[in-house]
C-alpha atoms as an extended CHARMM CRD file, in Angstrom:
* protein
*
       174  EXT
         1         1  UNK       CA            -49.9970000000       53.0950000000      162.3720000000  PROA      1               0.0000000000
         2         2  UNK       CA            -51.6210000000       52.5100000000      159.0190000000  PROA      2               0.0000000000
         3         3  UNK       CA            -52.4020000000       49.2030000000      157.3940000000  PROA      3               0.0000000000
         4         4  UNK       CA            -51.6400000000       48.7420000000      153.7150000000  PROA      4               0.0000000000
         5         5  UNK       CA            -52.4750000000       45.9200000000      151.3430000000  PROA      5               0.0000000000
         6         6  UNK       CA            -49.7970000000       45.2000000000      148.7510000000  PROA      6               0.0000000000
         7         7  UNK       CA            -50.8320000000       44.3420000000      145.2000000000  PROA      7               0.0000000000
         8         8  UNK       CA            -48.4550000000       42.6440000000      142.7880000000  PROA      8               0.0000000000
         9         9  UNK       CA            -48.9210000000       43.4140000000      139.0750000000  PROA      9               0.0000000000
        10        10  UNK       CA            -49.4150000000       40.6430000000      136.5400000000  PROA      10              0.0000000000
        11        11  UNK       CA            -46.2220000000       39.6690000000      134.7410000000  PROA      11              0.0000000000
        12        12  UNK       CA            -45.5670000000       41.2990000000      131.4080000000  PROA      12              0.0000000000
        13        13  UNK       CA            -44.3020000000       39.2700000000      128.4760000000  PROA      13              0.0000000000
        14        14  UNK       CA            -40.6860000000       38.2670000000      129.0740000000  PROA      14              0.0000000000
        15        15  UNK       CA            -40.6970000000       39.0720000000      132.8050000000  PROA      15              0.0000000000
        16        16  UNK       CA            -39.7610000000       36.4430000000      135.3600000000  PROA      16              0.0000000000
        17        17  UNK       CA            -40.4500000000       38.6540000000      138.3860000000  PROA      17              0.0000000000
        18        18  UNK       CA            -42.6780000000       41.7260000000      138.6200000000  PROA      18              0.0000000000
        19        19  UNK       CA            -41.1610000000       45.1880000000      138.5010000000  PROA      19              0.0000000000
        20        20  UNK       CA            -41.0180000000       46.5860000000      142.0720000000  PROA      20              0.0000000000
        21        21  UNK       CA            -41.9360000000       50.0530000000      140.7940000000  PROA      21              0.0000000000
        22        22  UNK       CA            -45.3260000000       48.7300000000      139.6740000000  PROA      22              0.0000000000
        23        23  UNK       CA            -46.4190000000       47.3730000000      143.0920000000  PROA      23              0.0000000000
        24        24  UNK       CA            -49.4030000000       49.2160000000      144.5380000000  PROA      24              0.0000000000
        25        25  UNK       CA            -49.9290000000       49.9040000000      148.2460000000  PROA      25              0.0000000000
        26        26  UNK       CA            -53.5370000000       50.6070000000      149.2390000000  PROA      26              0.0000000000
        27        27  UNK       CA            -54.0680000000       52.1620000000      152.6720000000  PROA      27              0.0000000000
        28        28  UNK       CA            -57.0280000000       50.9790000000      154.7050000000  PROA      28              0.0000000000
        29        29  UNK       CA            -59.2270000000       53.5760000000      156.3070000000  PROA      29              0.0000000000
        30        30  UNK       CA            -61.2160000000       56.6600000000      155.4530000000  PROA      30              0.0000000000
        31        31  UNK       CA            -60.1250000000       58.6060000000      152.3620000000  PROA      31              0.0000000000
        32        32  UNK       CA            -60.7920000000       62.3200000000      152.7270000000  PROA      32              0.0000000000
        33        33  UNK       CA            -60.2520000000       63.0500000000      149.0270000000  PROA      33              0.0000000000
        34        34  UNK       CA            -62.5960000000       60.2430000000      147.9600000000  PROA      34              0.0000000000
        35        35  UNK       CA            -65.2120000000       61.7440000000      150.2830000000  PROA      35              0.0000000000
        36        36  UNK       CA            -64.7180000000       65.3310000000      149.1550000000  PROA      36              0.0000000000
        37        37  UNK       CA            -64.1750000000       64.8520000000      145.4020000000  PROA      37              0.0000000000
        38        38  UNK       CA            -65.4110000000       61.3300000000      144.6540000000  PROA      38              0.0000000000
        39        39  UNK       CA            -65.6290000000       61.5010000000      140.8340000000  PROA      39              0.0000000000
        40        40  UNK       CA            -62.2400000000       63.1890000000      140.4510000000  PROA      40              0.0000000000
        41        41  UNK       CA            -60.6610000000       60.7540000000      142.9350000000  PROA      41              0.0000000000
        42        42  UNK       CA            -62.0520000000       57.8090000000      140.9570000000  PROA      42              0.0000000000
        43        43  UNK       CA            -60.6960000000       59.1850000000      137.6740000000  PROA      43              0.0000000000
        44        44  UNK       CA            -57.3090000000       59.9260000000      139.2520000000  PROA      44              0.0000000000
        45        45  UNK       CA            -57.0120000000       56.2810000000      140.3970000000  PROA      45              0.0000000000
        46        46  UNK       CA            -58.3430000000       54.9800000000      137.0600000000  PROA      46              0.0000000000
        47        47  UNK       CA            -61.4050000000       53.3440000000      138.5970000000  PROA      47              0.0000000000
        48        48  UNK       CA            -63.4550000000       53.4800000000      135.3990000000  PROA      48              0.0000000000
        49        49  UNK       CA            -66.0860000000       50.8700000000      136.2700000000  PROA      49              0.0000000000
        50        50  UNK       CA            -66.4720000000       52.2960000000      139.7740000000  PROA      50              0.0000000000
        51        51  UNK       CA            -66.8590000000       55.7890000000      138.2880000000  PROA      51              0.0000000000
        52        52  UNK       CA            -69.5880000000       54.6390000000      135.8990000000  PROA      52              0.0000000000
        53        53  UNK       CA            -71.3960000000       52.8740000000      138.7520000000  PROA      53              0.0000000000
        54        54  UNK       CA            -71.0830000000       55.9540000000      140.9570000000  PROA      54              0.0000000000
        55        55  UNK       CA            -72.5260000000       58.2330000000      138.2660000000  PROA      55              0.0000000000
        56        56  UNK       CA            -75.4430000000       55.8370000000      137.6680000000  PROA      56              0.0000000000
        57        57  UNK       CA            -76.2150000000       55.5810000000      141.4010000000  PROA      57              0.0000000000
        58        58  UNK       CA            -75.8660000000       59.3350000000      141.9870000000  PROA      58              0.0000000000
        59        59  UNK       CA            -78.1080000000       60.2360000000      139.0490000000  PROA      59              0.0000000000
        60        60  UNK       CA            -80.6690000000       57.5620000000      139.9890000000  PROA      60              0.0000000000
        61        61  UNK       CA            -80.7810000000       58.8830000000      143.5630000000  PROA      61              0.0000000000
        62        62  UNK       CA            -81.2060000000       62.4780000000      142.3890000000  PROA      62              0.0000000000
        63        63  UNK       CA            -83.9370000000       61.5980000000      139.8890000000  PROA      63              0.0000000000
        64        64  UNK       CA            -85.7050000000       59.2720000000      142.3170000000  PROA      64              0.0000000000
        65        65  UNK       CA            -85.7110000000       61.8160000000      145.1060000000  PROA      65              0.0000000000
        66        66  UNK       CA            -87.0000000000       64.5460000000      142.7810000000  PROA      66              0.0000000000
        67        67  UNK       CA            -89.7720000000       62.2440000000      141.5000000000  PROA      67              0.0000000000
        68        68  UNK       CA            -91.0350000000       61.4920000000      145.0060000000  PROA      68              0.0000000000
        69        69  UNK       CA            -90.9570000000       65.1910000000      145.8490000000  PROA      69              0.0000000000
        70        70  UNK       CA            -88.1850000000       65.1320000000      148.4420000000  PROA      70              0.0000000000
        71        71  UNK       CA            -87.0810000000       68.4770000000      149.7860000000  PROA      71              0.0000000000
        72        72  UNK       CA            -83.7110000000       69.9260000000      148.8780000000  PROA      72              0.0000000000
        73        73  UNK       CA            -82.5160000000       69.2500000000      152.4360000000  PROA      73              0.0000000000
        74        74  UNK       CA            -83.1980000000       65.5210000000      152.0250000000  PROA      74              0.0000000000
        75        75  UNK       CA            -81.4000000000       65.5000000000      148.6630000000  PROA      75              0.0000000000
        76        76  UNK       CA            -78.3580000000       67.1830000000      150.2180000000  PROA      76              0.0000000000
        77        77  UNK       CA            -78.3130000000       64.6990000000      153.1100000000  PROA      77              0.0000000000
        78        78  UNK       CA            -78.5560000000       61.7110000000      150.7490000000  PROA      78              0.0000000000
        79        79  UNK       CA            -75.7510000000       63.1390000000      148.5880000000  PROA      79              0.0000000000
        80        80  UNK       CA            -73.6300000000       63.6670000000      151.6990000000  PROA      80              0.0000000000
        81        81  UNK       CA            -74.2690000000       60.0770000000      152.8250000000  PROA      81              0.0000000000
        82        82  UNK       CA            -73.2810000000       58.7510000000      149.3880000000  PROA      82              0.0000000000
        83        83  UNK       CA            -70.0450000000       60.7700000000      149.5370000000  PROA      83              0.0000000000
        84        84  UNK       CA            -69.4220000000       59.4700000000      153.0680000000  PROA      84              0.0000000000
        85        85  UNK       CA            -69.9240000000       55.8950000000      151.8560000000  PROA      85              0.0000000000
        86        86  UNK       CA            -67.4020000000       56.4100000000      149.0530000000  PROA      86              0.0000000000
        87        87  UNK       CA            -64.9160000000       57.8740000000      151.5630000000  PROA      87              0.0000000000
        88        88  UNK       CA            -65.2040000000       54.8610000000      153.8530000000  PROA      88              0.0000000000
        89        89  UNK       CA            -65.1170000000       52.3010000000      151.0360000000  PROA      89              0.0000000000
        90        90  UNK       CA            -62.3900000000       53.9450000000      148.9310000000  PROA      90              0.0000000000
        91        91  UNK       CA            -59.7660000000       51.2970000000      149.7380000000  PROA      91              0.0000000000
        92        92  UNK       CA            -62.2380000000       48.5080000000      148.9710000000  PROA      92              0.0000000000
        93        93  UNK       CA            -63.0550000000       50.1070000000      145.6240000000  PROA      93              0.0000000000
        94        94  UNK       CA            -59.3510000000       50.2830000000      144.7460000000  PROA      94              0.0000000000
        95        95  UNK       CA            -58.7910000000       46.6520000000      145.7900000000  PROA      95              0.0000000000
        96        96  UNK       CA            -61.8190000000       45.5950000000      143.7120000000  PROA      96              0.0000000000
        97        97  UNK       CA            -60.3540000000       47.2910000000      140.6490000000  PROA      97              0.0000000000
        98        98  UNK       CA            -56.9170000000       45.7460000000      141.2330000000  PROA      98              0.0000000000
        99        99  UNK       CA            -58.4790000000       42.2800000000      141.5310000000  PROA      99              0.0000000000
       100       100  UNK       CA            -60.4520000000       42.8400000000      138.3180000000  PROA      100             0.0000000000
       101       101  UNK       CA            -57.1970000000       43.6880000000      136.5480000000  PROA      101             0.0000000000
       102       102  UNK       CA            -55.7150000000       40.3910000000      137.8200000000  PROA      102             0.0000000000
       103       103  UNK       CA            -53.3120000000       41.9380000000      140.3040000000  PROA      103             0.0000000000
       104       104  UNK       CA            -52.4630000000       39.6500000000      143.2340000000  PROA      104             0.0000000000
       105       105  UNK       CA            -52.9380000000       40.7770000000      146.8130000000  PROA      105             0.0000000000
       106       106  UNK       CA            -49.6450000000       39.4520000000      148.1930000000  PROA      106             0.0000000000
       107       107  UNK       CA            -49.3410000000       40.9740000000      151.6430000000  PROA      107             0.0000000000
       108       108  UNK       CA            -50.6560000000       43.2020000000      154.3750000000  PROA      108             0.0000000000
       109       109  UNK       CA            -48.0970000000       45.6160000000      155.8370000000  PROA      109             0.0000000000
       110       110  UNK       CA            -48.2820000000       47.8740000000      158.8770000000  PROA      110             0.0000000000
       111       111  UNK       CA            -46.3430000000       51.1200000000      158.8650000000  PROA      111             0.0000000000
       112       112  UNK       CA            -46.3350000000       54.6630000000      160.1830000000  PROA      112             0.0000000000
       113       113  UNK       CA            -46.5900000000       55.9740000000      156.6270000000  PROA      113             0.0000000000
       114       114  UNK       CA            -46.3800000000       54.7200000000      153.0540000000  PROA      114             0.0000000000
       115       115  UNK       CA            -42.5920000000       54.9300000000      152.9560000000  PROA      115             0.0000000000
       116       116  UNK       CA            -42.0750000000       52.7870000000      156.0680000000  PROA      116             0.0000000000
       117       117  UNK       CA            -44.6430000000       50.2480000000      154.8500000000  PROA      117             0.0000000000
       118       118  UNK       CA            -42.8530000000       50.0180000000      151.4920000000  PROA      118             0.0000000000
       119       119  UNK       CA            -39.5140000000       49.5900000000      153.2520000000  PROA      119             0.0000000000
       120       120  UNK       CA            -40.8690000000       46.7670000000      155.4270000000  PROA      120             0.0000000000
       121       121  UNK       CA            -42.4410000000       44.9710000000      152.4960000000  PROA      121             0.0000000000
       122       122  UNK       CA            -39.4930000000       45.2500000000      150.1210000000  PROA      122             0.0000000000
       123       123  UNK       CA            -36.9870000000       44.2360000000      152.8120000000  PROA      123             0.0000000000
       124       124  UNK       CA            -38.9200000000       41.0080000000      153.1290000000  PROA      124             0.0000000000
       125       125  UNK       CA            -39.6720000000       40.6910000000      149.4110000000  PROA      125             0.0000000000
       126       126  UNK       CA            -35.9920000000       40.9720000000      148.4580000000  PROA      126             0.0000000000
       127       127  UNK       CA            -35.0930000000       38.2780000000      150.9860000000  PROA      127             0.0000000000
       128       128  UNK       CA            -37.8980000000       36.1150000000      149.5660000000  PROA      128             0.0000000000
       129       129  UNK       CA            -38.7580000000       35.0700000000      153.1190000000  PROA      129             0.0000000000
       130       130  UNK       CA            -42.4240000000       35.8180000000      152.4220000000  PROA      130             0.0000000000
       131       131  UNK       CA            -42.6310000000       32.7420000000      150.1690000000  PROA      131             0.0000000000
       132       132  UNK       CA            -40.5410000000       30.5400000000      152.4560000000  PROA      132             0.0000000000
       133       133  UNK       CA            -42.8290000000       28.1080000000      154.3470000000  PROA      133             0.0000000000
       134       134  UNK       CA            -40.5540000000       28.2650000000      157.4070000000  PROA      134             0.0000000000
       135       135  UNK       CA            -41.3200000000       31.9890000000      157.7050000000  PROA      135             0.0000000000
       136       136  UNK       CA            -44.9210000000       31.1110000000      158.5330000000  PROA      136             0.0000000000
       137       137  UNK       CA            -43.7150000000       29.1610000000      161.5850000000  PROA      137             0.0000000000
       138       138  UNK       CA            -40.8660000000       31.0900000000      163.2520000000  PROA      138             0.0000000000
       139       139  UNK       CA            -40.2770000000       28.3530000000      165.8360000000  PROA      139             0.0000000000
       140       140  UNK       CA            -39.5860000000       25.7860000000      163.0750000000  PROA      140             0.0000000000
       141       141  UNK       CA            -36.5350000000       27.6230000000      161.8090000000  PROA      141             0.0000000000
       142       142  UNK       CA            -34.2630000000       30.4090000000      162.9250000000  PROA      142             0.0000000000
       143       143  UNK       CA            -35.8250000000       32.6510000000      160.2790000000  PROA      143             0.0000000000
       144       144  UNK       CA            -39.1450000000       34.3430000000      160.4220000000  PROA      144             0.0000000000
       145       145  UNK       CA            -38.0020000000       37.3760000000      162.3670000000  PROA      145             0.0000000000
       146       146  UNK       CA            -39.5060000000       39.5340000000      159.6180000000  PROA      146             0.0000000000
       147       147  UNK       CA            -42.9640000000       38.7840000000      161.0060000000  PROA      147             0.0000000000
       148       148  UNK       CA            -42.1180000000       41.0090000000      163.9560000000  PROA      148             0.0000000000
       149       149  UNK       CA            -41.6630000000       43.9260000000      161.5570000000  PROA      149             0.0000000000
       150       150  UNK       CA            -45.3850000000       44.0550000000      160.9090000000  PROA      150             0.0000000000
       151       151  UNK       CA            -45.2690000000       41.9700000000      157.7520000000  PROA      151             0.0000000000
       152       152  UNK       CA            -48.1240000000       39.5240000000      157.3090000000  PROA      152             0.0000000000
       153       153  UNK       CA            -48.5120000000       37.4790000000      154.1780000000  PROA      153             0.0000000000
       154       154  UNK       CA            -51.5670000000       36.5270000000      152.2030000000  PROA      154             0.0000000000
       155       155  UNK       CA            -50.0910000000       33.2500000000      150.9310000000  PROA      155             0.0000000000
       156       156  UNK       CA            -51.9040000000       29.9710000000      151.4450000000  PROA      156             0.0000000000
       157       157  UNK       CA            -50.1770000000       27.2180000000      153.3940000000  PROA      157             0.0000000000
       158       158  UNK       CA            -48.0600000000       24.8280000000      151.3490000000  PROA      158             0.0000000000
       159       159  UNK       CA            -49.6660000000       21.7620000000      152.9180000000  PROA      159             0.0000000000
       160       160  UNK       CA            -53.4000000000       21.6650000000      152.2580000000  PROA      160             0.0000000000
       161       161  UNK       CA            -53.9760000000       19.8100000000      155.5560000000  PROA      161             0.0000000000
       162       162  UNK       CA            -52.8040000000       22.7960000000      157.6140000000  PROA      162             0.0000000000
       163       163  UNK       CA            -55.4570000000       24.6870000000      159.5270000000  PROA      163             0.0000000000
       164       164  UNK       CA            -55.2580000000       28.4730000000      159.8440000000  PROA      164             0.0000000000
       165       165  UNK       CA            -56.1570000000       30.4740000000      162.9070000000  PROA      165             0.0000000000
       166       166  UNK       CA            -56.7630000000       29.3170000000      166.4440000000  PROA      166             0.0000000000
       167       167  UNK       CA            -58.0550000000       25.8990000000      165.4820000000  PROA      167             0.0000000000
       168       168  UNK       CA            -56.1680000000       22.6990000000      166.3550000000  PROA      168             0.0000000000
       169       169  UNK       CA            -54.2380000000       20.7360000000      163.7760000000  PROA      169             0.0000000000
       170       170  UNK       CA            -56.2520000000       17.9590000000      162.1070000000  PROA      170             0.0000000000
       171       171  UNK       CA            -55.9680000000       14.7050000000      164.0180000000  PROA      171             0.0000000000
       172       172  UNK       CA            -54.3710000000       16.3480000000      167.0810000000  PROA      172             0.0000000000
       173       173  UNK       CA            -55.6970000000       15.5480000000      170.5440000000  PROA      173             0.0000000000
       174       174  UNK       CA            -57.5170000000       18.2010000000      172.5090000000  PROA      174             0.0000000000
């Protein structure tokens, strides 16, 4: 099972709801293509600022290692480690770019593949149960069965006095 974060695009002029075709699903986990071909992967996903930062870091590492007289084996190992870091942090780099472009992270979805994750998210999104406060507490209403489909939301509670997690409600006895 893979975990995907769902990013909602900013509204265009004249739109009341975002176009479902523009939603972006970012899979968590190691990205083989980001590891193997980091610069091309960054350009393919339009990560311009990340690409510029990567080039600056890669060149600085190469120049710095040459200046201190490091062997070619050390330079290869450092380059490999940089590529490994990009492979592990590929999803974070994509989420960073989406946040910079003012896209909203609206949900986290679990699915066997991208298609099943999209199906789970859009089933819930069409029903609008992901914005319904009763969906956050399935025992409060008959709804909320979508939570069992692997759909978790990133919405804040409607009431600011609510406490998230395993902590007791404010003012409740122990």
